[in-house]
Steps between C-alpha positions, in 0.01 A plus 500: 500500500581866405436716813279808446623753755176654625525833693124564512219304656181633346358711215563824692858414550542415137353836414756680707775305337365592156489865591866492599609336180274698262687825558819362336302365204345841438841664509636249252202574266607870486807385305290322232431729188148350482403585853697826513278620215182376656588617852562282803269483800637610839354217711256206511195723516591678179606166343148370550371771250795462263427379142566129446809405294379283213660248272438760225707745690782249505467436125509873422810543729690224313789443540642726774227753586471364853868470567595665835873433500791530272519212240835413633338389824267247328553126551228360271237607245180307433177507312177347589320213323196713413326427169419862394797516268643805674771419757492611863847550639628413844846558652679419824818600676715260704325639806162436351607137444574445865139581581370288203694198612396529862131518409517209257674276765218553754374142457377265768696228310838667520761488227811311629858458391447137428205565268498435120277782386344481148400836375236448233369854436626722219833678532499727195395855594258406780619496857347177614783257408782731602330563835464129596852434376645786709308405815600131469870589459482741792398198718779283347269274290600350165291653221383310197411780253226322307339816360157478333365547147838386379561230241818415687288379801193302376273323744669167437836638606342665810377156610843347441673771698253486786562130530869456425628804699283426805343847482372603845327838429344637185373848392247521224143586402247285684367365163850400396517244782199331348670491155798337667281240655350411159849489345631279775219248457571493122859425589397206722551688831238569770532853642421407867726194502803543280627841620564430865745790546235763422405672824302805369359663193528884502236642264384846379384684190155356452191466717519224760184418693473248785369221276776532240769532770376191676492303170859594409617400855318163470658429162853581602473393871673830593389825647407787258627843615342800338671829411350818349682786334584685185800603291433866597505420871652164579332280765191657652358206700601162628345206672517445867517159672121496526446529122401867485645735251617812693578836336838634599341816649817571698676563167223673302167677550206316342156620398205340327367715212137474375527583124128581482472749796866608496510452877775316685507318832733287708297182448236368271487385136640700208836585334816495709682838533855500652745758626835324561716640786843388389562613141810700411502465122118517427278625770126429444214690657158337505581267210196310375603150409162441339484161673162399644543415871312455820671637808414440863664535844404197700678372807751234387673242723826586334519824695621706205219761537495563131203533259400190303450504121318279266621554144210460246689571179551790259212742486514481119413134525177558706185420316174692550226247526216741571438386853861531621865502392653164429873450542731236390551398869126453528473254219823321594380440851200311362706303253742374767207448729415190296609169660874427464427156348357677195854603416409855374808722475449707190204715398393817319185711511327769299194705583260492208194728515333385827680175570845368575656247267759289680727227347679252723734211434358188682522127452209329320364320806456823692388722215124500571534548874755781459279690254192463711669607831686795354189625316306495829787669687523791252131549503471490879805714576444773239139474382589464135443221253800277413590269215763250600696322226704203637795437271739198486842539657747684275226695329599825666861428583644285219737214589763639258524806711590293809730251327682692233870595540562739210852537366636829606781600265752772456532698176688311243631594157693194365309176414582161350352396169139392544449683828219750540672833466168692520568502874823694461378817671241338737574502872223340707 
């Protein structure tokens, strides 16, 4: 287990630690063209009234408008996975990376030198794959760079590698572990039986409620360890031994922003705002991640004395139902609240006028019960009508997606007679 060195014992002690570390973050921001132009607050009191830094600010500052060091000092450059079409840049120095690695490795299932660690998140321009890779190597583990959204690593190959290499740890989207399970079964292997080396699944990047987390752990017979972060910030929260997701408030200042009133608070439900303490290349002041969260500060047996966060999903994905907001996490919790024997793993939903339409993959013998129970759960939990459409397995996730192994070729110019030379310049 990775040891979290705690030098505070309560919320007041954490606040004093934050005060001491915030001063350096504010000084670093003075070197950023973006913040130098806007003006930098002198202390925490002034910071509380400072304008939020938005994703639009980052887009308009593309590519180096927030750079606070000479380019020669940079170690890596990244862009987020946002869908707006306009990139948001992030960059880190070697010193920044020391902090990134330490935060990611704060896991109650520690990364060991004898681990075979499969990294199944994108490498590309996002930080997620590189971060897990670097953290694993810093602990001496062997990394299997499986990537994601890559034709070179389809689901069938992931299953083969998990099995044949005796993978012990994985890092992926939570939903990806369900796709592996379906692919494994199509290959004649049972997730909870035929992968005995697997000792934990590290997941992040999509909402993970208690019901979904429990279902994944039951399927794989391995603990599921949650992580929360962003390309712009690195790891922001990790799971303690008691299953709570704690914000790393010793490494960043967190606020909860109400987009309706404009007010912020230390706890409650709203959008997460972060001011990292250790950023040389790209300081951020009150950066609004636009993620819907719920933050509290309960006593936790782990003794970390850090706030607890529940990640509800992107604010842009929240649906206004009239009575209340409906998040992806809300719906997903009800879907995975169905009995495990129904075998429901894949779903999708759409709010239409005054009701929610939900499609789920479910076997024929449980179809009626699943539709009836999920409809009642939606109506009871959220006070809206629901239309549940039970679909046969493979209706939402086709088997070809889970079994295909596409031919990944290099560019080729010379062909034999009769060969398909229309592929001469294709590389996929």
